[in-house]
C-alpha beads as a LAMMPS data file, in Angstrom:
LAMMPS data file: protein, C-alpha beads

282 atoms
281 bonds

1 atom types
1 bond types

-500.0 500.0 xlo xhi
-500.0 500.0 ylo yhi
-500.0 500.0 zlo zhi

Masses

1 110.0

Atoms # bond

1 1 1 392.439 67.147 105.434
2 1 1 390.736 66.834 102.005
3 1 1 389.451 69.535 99.709
4 1 1 386.640 67.298 98.508
5 1 1 385.546 67.388 101.994
6 1 1 385.623 70.942 102.180
7 1 1 383.481 71.326 99.137
8 1 1 381.050 68.913 101.189
9 1 1 381.154 71.284 103.912
10 1 1 380.812 74.555 102.228
11 1 1 378.225 72.758 99.727
12 1 1 380.107 73.545 96.618
13 1 1 379.312 70.494 94.595
14 1 1 380.339 72.479 90.839
15 1 1 382.946 70.930 89.030
16 1 1 386.314 72.740 89.694
17 1 1 388.030 73.396 86.566
18 1 1 390.958 76.406 87.106
19 1 1 392.134 79.043 89.447
20 1 1 390.404 81.880 87.864
21 1 1 388.188 84.095 88.903
22 1 1 384.915 83.041 88.716
23 1 1 385.522 79.277 90.316
24 1 1 387.320 82.076 93.388
25 1 1 383.680 84.071 93.461
26 1 1 381.766 80.750 93.328
27 1 1 383.693 79.124 96.222
28 1 1 383.704 82.601 98.200
29 1 1 380.767 83.068 98.251
30 1 1 379.853 78.832 99.192
31 1 1 382.206 79.310 101.832
32 1 1 380.731 82.670 103.913
33 1 1 376.939 81.689 103.355
34 1 1 377.849 77.706 105.266
35 1 1 380.244 78.588 107.609
36 1 1 379.695 81.525 110.521
37 1 1 381.611 83.912 111.426
38 1 1 381.471 83.313 115.135
39 1 1 383.459 83.382 118.330
40 1 1 381.019 81.486 120.113
41 1 1 384.017 79.150 121.221
42 1 1 384.764 82.107 123.932
43 1 1 381.936 82.014 125.355
44 1 1 381.322 78.227 126.452
45 1 1 384.427 77.382 127.373
46 1 1 386.288 76.203 124.182
47 1 1 389.940 78.022 123.398
48 1 1 391.023 78.429 120.179
49 1 1 393.950 77.553 118.784
50 1 1 395.045 78.985 116.117
51 1 1 396.549 75.363 114.046
52 1 1 395.453 74.501 110.962
53 1 1 394.882 71.411 111.474
54 1 1 392.639 72.455 114.919
55 1 1 390.435 74.864 112.375
56 1 1 389.946 72.003 109.649
57 1 1 388.224 69.777 112.230
58 1 1 386.542 72.573 114.066
59 1 1 384.524 74.081 111.157
60 1 1 384.918 71.278 107.954
61 1 1 384.240 68.371 111.060
62 1 1 382.216 69.383 113.788
63 1 1 380.460 72.044 111.634
64 1 1 381.036 74.774 113.380
65 1 1 382.467 78.770 111.908
66 1 1 385.016 80.504 113.319
67 1 1 386.119 84.238 114.320
68 1 1 388.396 86.003 110.795
69 1 1 392.031 84.202 111.976
70 1 1 390.151 80.856 111.633
71 1 1 387.903 80.618 108.631
72 1 1 390.252 83.159 106.603
73 1 1 392.936 80.445 107.521
74 1 1 390.448 77.570 106.322
75 1 1 390.442 79.789 102.611
76 1 1 393.462 80.396 102.148
77 1 1 394.562 76.117 102.885
78 1 1 391.561 75.596 100.138
79 1 1 392.384 78.337 97.423
80 1 1 396.533 77.055 97.668
81 1 1 395.491 73.447 98.122
82 1 1 393.446 74.656 94.760
83 1 1 396.013 76.178 92.718
84 1 1 395.652 79.810 93.336
85 1 1 399.102 82.415 94.275
86 1 1 397.241 83.257 97.528
87 1 1 398.698 85.243 100.494
88 1 1 397.810 86.354 103.673
89 1 1 397.734 90.103 104.507
90 1 1 396.779 91.928 108.259
91 1 1 395.037 94.535 108.573
92 1 1 394.250 97.361 111.050
93 1 1 389.960 97.800 111.873
94 1 1 388.174 100.445 112.055
95 1 1 387.212 101.419 115.983
96 1 1 384.005 103.765 115.166
97 1 1 383.699 104.508 119.245
98 1 1 387.784 105.717 118.711
99 1 1 387.142 107.747 115.437
100 1 1 390.366 105.782 114.521
101 1 1 392.303 102.187 113.569
102 1 1 393.892 99.707 115.859
103 1 1 396.944 100.764 116.868
104 1 1 398.017 96.462 116.513
105 1 1 396.904 94.618 113.763
106 1 1 394.204 92.205 114.363
107 1 1 392.366 91.030 111.487
108 1 1 393.757 88.243 108.905
109 1 1 392.793 88.359 104.956
110 1 1 394.062 87.199 101.653
111 1 1 395.001 88.444 98.785
112 1 1 394.892 85.776 95.248
113 1 1 396.503 87.442 92.257
114 1 1 394.624 85.675 88.641
115 1 1 396.185 87.307 85.747
116 1 1 398.303 89.520 86.763
117 1 1 395.335 90.953 88.298
118 1 1 395.138 91.418 92.688
119 1 1 391.524 91.105 94.608
120 1 1 391.028 90.858 98.309
121 1 1 389.022 87.691 99.294
122 1 1 387.717 88.024 103.287
123 1 1 385.076 85.672 104.311
124 1 1 385.712 87.251 108.236
125 1 1 384.129 90.508 109.035
126 1 1 380.564 89.597 109.060
127 1 1 377.369 91.199 109.623
128 1 1 376.824 93.860 106.914
129 1 1 380.660 94.781 106.352
130 1 1 381.406 91.109 104.882
131 1 1 382.456 91.207 100.994
132 1 1 380.472 88.546 99.082
133 1 1 382.862 88.796 95.792
134 1 1 386.372 89.493 95.383
135 1 1 387.411 92.746 95.326
136 1 1 389.655 93.856 92.748
137 1 1 392.835 95.732 94.462
138 1 1 392.697 99.041 92.664
139 1 1 392.489 102.479 94.528
140 1 1 389.090 104.918 93.501
141 1 1 387.301 102.645 92.047
142 1 1 383.162 101.652 93.109
143 1 1 382.795 97.942 93.367
144 1 1 379.019 97.210 93.811
145 1 1 377.726 94.173 95.455
146 1 1 374.631 92.636 97.021
147 1 1 375.653 94.635 100.201
148 1 1 376.510 97.739 99.147
149 1 1 379.404 99.761 97.821
150 1 1 382.647 99.406 98.961
151 1 1 385.514 101.480 97.444
152 1 1 389.967 100.807 98.356
153 1 1 391.898 104.318 98.711
154 1 1 395.600 103.635 98.494
155 1 1 397.798 106.240 100.594
156 1 1 402.083 105.495 100.371
157 1 1 401.297 102.184 100.373
158 1 1 398.161 101.578 102.622
159 1 1 395.504 100.466 101.558
160 1 1 392.166 101.662 103.191
161 1 1 388.916 99.970 102.609
162 1 1 385.653 101.727 103.561
163 1 1 381.793 100.606 102.192
164 1 1 378.668 103.234 101.673
165 1 1 376.468 103.289 104.053
166 1 1 372.274 101.931 103.989
167 1 1 369.300 103.017 105.633
168 1 1 367.890 100.743 107.680
169 1 1 364.072 99.883 108.249
170 1 1 363.170 98.587 111.205
171 1 1 359.706 96.886 111.393
172 1 1 357.479 99.017 114.162
173 1 1 359.929 101.768 114.260
174 1 1 361.115 104.182 112.512
175 1 1 363.867 103.572 109.183
176 1 1 367.282 104.629 110.780
177 1 1 370.571 104.639 109.965
178 1 1 373.671 102.648 111.126
179 1 1 373.859 103.558 114.841
180 1 1 377.859 102.949 115.108
181 1 1 378.724 106.244 112.944
182 1 1 377.801 109.112 114.255
183 1 1 379.256 112.245 111.857
184 1 1 380.512 110.020 109.178
185 1 1 378.138 110.753 107.226
186 1 1 377.129 107.455 105.101
187 1 1 380.386 106.124 104.940
188 1 1 381.964 103.384 107.331
189 1 1 385.974 102.937 107.296
190 1 1 386.289 99.122 107.649
191 1 1 389.941 98.841 107.644
192 1 1 393.668 99.687 106.489
193 1 1 396.221 97.095 105.325
194 1 1 399.736 96.983 103.590
195 1 1 400.357 94.050 101.260
196 1 1 403.502 92.847 103.190
197 1 1 403.062 89.153 102.762
198 1 1 402.021 87.168 106.727
199 1 1 402.435 83.803 108.157
200 1 1 400.087 82.300 110.737
201 1 1 402.108 82.836 113.313
202 1 1 402.422 86.475 112.981
203 1 1 398.607 86.002 114.530
204 1 1 399.034 84.228 117.322
205 1 1 399.870 86.523 119.939
206 1 1 396.779 88.161 118.654
207 1 1 394.472 84.996 118.986
208 1 1 395.929 84.985 122.689
209 1 1 395.263 88.371 123.865
210 1 1 391.544 88.638 121.879
211 1 1 391.048 85.263 124.199
212 1 1 392.408 86.789 127.659
213 1 1 391.466 90.616 127.212
214 1 1 388.631 92.230 128.374
215 1 1 388.424 95.083 126.881
216 1 1 388.108 93.564 123.351
217 1 1 384.618 93.383 121.509
218 1 1 384.775 89.324 120.968
219 1 1 385.677 89.286 124.750
220 1 1 382.459 91.219 126.034
221 1 1 379.728 89.478 123.738
222 1 1 378.920 86.347 121.978
223 1 1 378.857 86.464 118.462
224 1 1 377.526 84.539 115.145
225 1 1 376.336 85.990 111.693
226 1 1 376.433 83.926 108.436
227 1 1 375.900 85.608 104.880
228 1 1 372.806 84.291 103.058
229 1 1 371.602 84.971 99.386
230 1 1 369.234 88.316 99.949
231 1 1 371.475 89.119 103.220
232 1 1 372.649 87.970 106.271
233 1 1 371.749 86.528 109.832
234 1 1 372.937 88.079 112.919
235 1 1 372.875 86.541 116.410
236 1 1 374.598 88.954 119.477
237 1 1 374.189 87.910 123.018
238 1 1 370.958 86.858 123.212
239 1 1 369.136 89.576 120.061
240 1 1 368.914 87.629 117.165
241 1 1 369.452 89.869 113.577
242 1 1 367.489 88.938 109.875
243 1 1 368.405 91.711 107.499
244 1 1 367.331 91.841 104.159
245 1 1 369.489 93.834 101.552
246 1 1 367.837 96.222 99.100
247 1 1 364.081 95.691 100.003
248 1 1 363.281 98.944 98.705
249 1 1 366.337 101.189 96.780
250 1 1 368.926 102.459 99.474
251 1 1 367.574 100.692 102.458
252 1 1 368.337 97.341 104.256
253 1 1 365.006 95.341 106.121
254 1 1 366.533 94.291 109.387
255 1 1 363.587 92.883 111.908
256 1 1 365.151 91.912 115.222
257 1 1 364.090 89.405 118.487
258 1 1 365.162 88.951 121.219
259 1 1 365.610 85.669 122.668
260 1 1 365.363 83.430 126.317
261 1 1 368.188 81.292 126.303
262 1 1 366.647 78.364 125.920
263 1 1 366.064 79.574 122.191
264 1 1 369.488 80.427 122.231
265 1 1 370.562 76.804 121.278
266 1 1 367.375 76.453 118.774
267 1 1 368.331 80.084 116.858
268 1 1 372.213 78.076 116.214
269 1 1 370.527 74.931 114.844
270 1 1 368.267 76.023 112.915
271 1 1 369.139 79.120 111.212
272 1 1 372.819 78.625 111.684
273 1 1 373.485 74.639 112.281
274 1 1 375.512 74.707 114.742
275 1 1 375.690 72.382 117.839
276 1 1 377.864 73.480 120.969
277 1 1 379.281 70.681 123.004
278 1 1 379.277 73.020 125.859
279 1 1 376.617 74.919 127.336
280 1 1 377.080 78.578 125.612
281 1 1 377.027 81.670 127.570
282 1 1 375.417 84.669 125.042

Bonds

1 1 1 2
2 1 2 3
3 1 3 4
4 1 4 5
5 1 5 6
6 1 6 7
7 1 7 8
8 1 8 9
9 1 9 10
10 1 10 11
11 1 11 12
12 1 12 13
13 1 13 14
14 1 14 15
15 1 15 16
16 1 16 17
17 1 17 18
18 1 18 19
19 1 19 20
20 1 20 21
21 1 21 22
22 1 22 23
23 1 23 24
24 1 24 25
25 1 25 26
26 1 26 27
27 1 27 28
28 1 28 29
29 1 29 30
30 1 30 31
31 1 31 32
32 1 32 33
33 1 33 34
34 1 34 35
35 1 35 36
36 1 36 37
37 1 37 38
38 1 38 39
39 1 39 40
40 1 40 41
41 1 41 42
42 1 42 43
43 1 43 44
44 1 44 45
45 1 45 46
46 1 46 47
47 1 47 48
48 1 48 49
49 1 49 50
50 1 50 51
51 1 51 52
52 1 52 53
53 1 53 54
54 1 54 55
55 1 55 56
56 1 56 57
57 1 57 58
58 1 58 59
59 1 59 60
60 1 60 61
61 1 61 62
62 1 62 63
63 1 63 64
64 1 64 65
65 1 65 66
66 1 66 67
67 1 67 68
68 1 68 69
69 1 69 70
70 1 70 71
71 1 71 72
72 1 72 73
73 1 73 74
74 1 74 75
75 1 75 76
76 1 76 77
77 1 77 78
78 1 78 79
79 1 79 80
80 1 80 81
81 1 81 82
82 1 82 83
83 1 83 84
84 1 84 85
85 1 85 86
86 1 86 87
87 1 87 88
88 1 88 89
89 1 89 90
90 1 90 91
91 1 91 92
92 1 92 93
93 1 93 94
94 1 94 95
95 1 95 96
96 1 96 97
97 1 97 98
98 1 98 99
99 1 99 100
100 1 100 101
101 1 101 102
102 1 102 103
103 1 103 104
104 1 104 105
105 1 105 106
106 1 106 107
107 1 107 108
108 1 108 109
109 1 109 110
110 1 110 111
111 1 111 112
112 1 112 113
113 1 113 114
114 1 114 115
115 1 115 116
116 1 116 117
117 1 117 118
118 1 118 119
119 1 119 120
120 1 120 121
121 1 121 122
122 1 122 123
123 1 123 124
124 1 124 125
125 1 125 126
126 1 126 127
127 1 127 128
128 1 128 129
129 1 129 130
130 1 130 131
131 1 131 132
132 1 132 133
133 1 133 134
134 1 134 135
135 1 135 136
136 1 136 137
137 1 137 138
138 1 138 139
139 1 139 140
140 1 140 141
141 1 141 142
142 1 142 143
143 1 143 144
144 1 144 145
145 1 145 146
146 1 146 147
147 1 147 148
148 1 148 149
149 1 149 150
150 1 150 151
151 1 151 152
152 1 152 153
153 1 153 154
154 1 154 155
155 1 155 156
156 1 156 157
157 1 157 158
158 1 158 159
159 1 159 160
160 1 160 161
161 1 161 162
162 1 162 163
163 1 163 164
164 1 164 165
165 1 165 166
166 1 166 167
167 1 167 168
168 1 168 169
169 1 169 170
170 1 170 171
171 1 171 172
172 1 172 173
173 1 173 174
174 1 174 175
175 1 175 176
176 1 176 177
177 1 177 178
178 1 178 179
179 1 179 180
180 1 180 181
181 1 181 182
182 1 182 183
183 1 183 184
184 1 184 185
185 1 185 186
186 1 186 187
187 1 187 188
188 1 188 189
189 1 189 190
190 1 190 191
191 1 191 192
192 1 192 193
193 1 193 194
194 1 194 195
195 1 195 196
196 1 196 197
197 1 197 198
198 1 198 199
199 1 199 200
200 1 200 201
201 1 201 202
202 1 202 203
203 1 203 204
204 1 204 205
205 1 205 206
206 1 206 207
207 1 207 208
208 1 208 209
209 1 209 210
210 1 210 211
211 1 211 212
212 1 212 213
213 1 213 214
214 1 214 215
215 1 215 216
216 1 216 217
217 1 217 218
218 1 218 219
219 1 219 220
220 1 220 221
221 1 221 222
222 1 222 223
223 1 223 224
224 1 224 225
225 1 225 226
226 1 226 227
227 1 227 228
228 1 228 229
229 1 229 230
230 1 230 231
231 1 231 232
232 1 232 233
233 1 233 234
234 1 234 235
235 1 235 236
236 1 236 237
237 1 237 238
238 1 238 239
239 1 239 240
240 1 240 241
241 1 241 242
242 1 242 243
243 1 243 244
244 1 244 245
245 1 245 246
246 1 246 247
247 1 247 248
248 1 248 249
249 1 249 250
250 1 250 251
251 1 251 252
252 1 252 253
253 1 253 254
254 1 254 255
255 1 255 256
256 1 256 257
257 1 257 258
258 1 258 259
259 1 259 260
260 1 260 261
261 1 261 262
262 1 262 263
263 1 263 264
264 1 264 265
265 1 265 266
266 1 266 267
267 1 267 268
268 1 268 269
269 1 269 270
270 1 270 271
271 1 271 272
272 1 272 273
273 1 273 274
274 1 274 275
275 1 275 276
276 1 276 277
277 1 277 278
278 1 278 279
279 1 279 280
280 1 280 281
281 1 281 282
């Protein structure tokens, strides 16, 4: 494993000097704009191993993406290599349909400390809830970014992340809000976490469970999303979505296309730079 090879994978060619916030932000943005958040391995018969060498080979050498356990584990390795004070944390995602957080820890994120200030870095959420910059770990402060306004609140040692939602404009349809959070107003809860340091082995059971449990969203649907400089691209099953943030004030432009089986392979290659070794079953 080689940091220069990783830099090549994420198209990062700036001179790297210090483990500072500016470099962290630049590396992070290159990471999320070149490495897709995806679970395609599950839907084309490939086991997902939670092992750093396997993850490195898959993402860096085979030019694939991965889910949170993979993309954030790779980022953790890279930041450690570059001299950052970084640790792994575990989170419980918010499930809009259940109106609550998952009982078990089901997400991995990173905490980076720079000059005494703590930041949360997470490249593994995908879609509209993917942060674009490190978020300062501070309670009650609005932190606006391209995707919208993020905010942490802390209660008795538990941290909650939420995002202010924006409306969507879908051509040929009336403009609509995010459909997945009825009754929550304009706030979308994302996840909750504590600052207890974790190691990757704490997630081995989760990694196995997600690949065999038929009641989780990752098993039910093939997902692939990639952040762009102006929004994001998403492929869920046969549905391809292109989103441009802030098309007009407080509204995002969303183009939705239903693909044929033949178009999926081409879309993965053209839009996400992914060429699969096995046949995908969306």
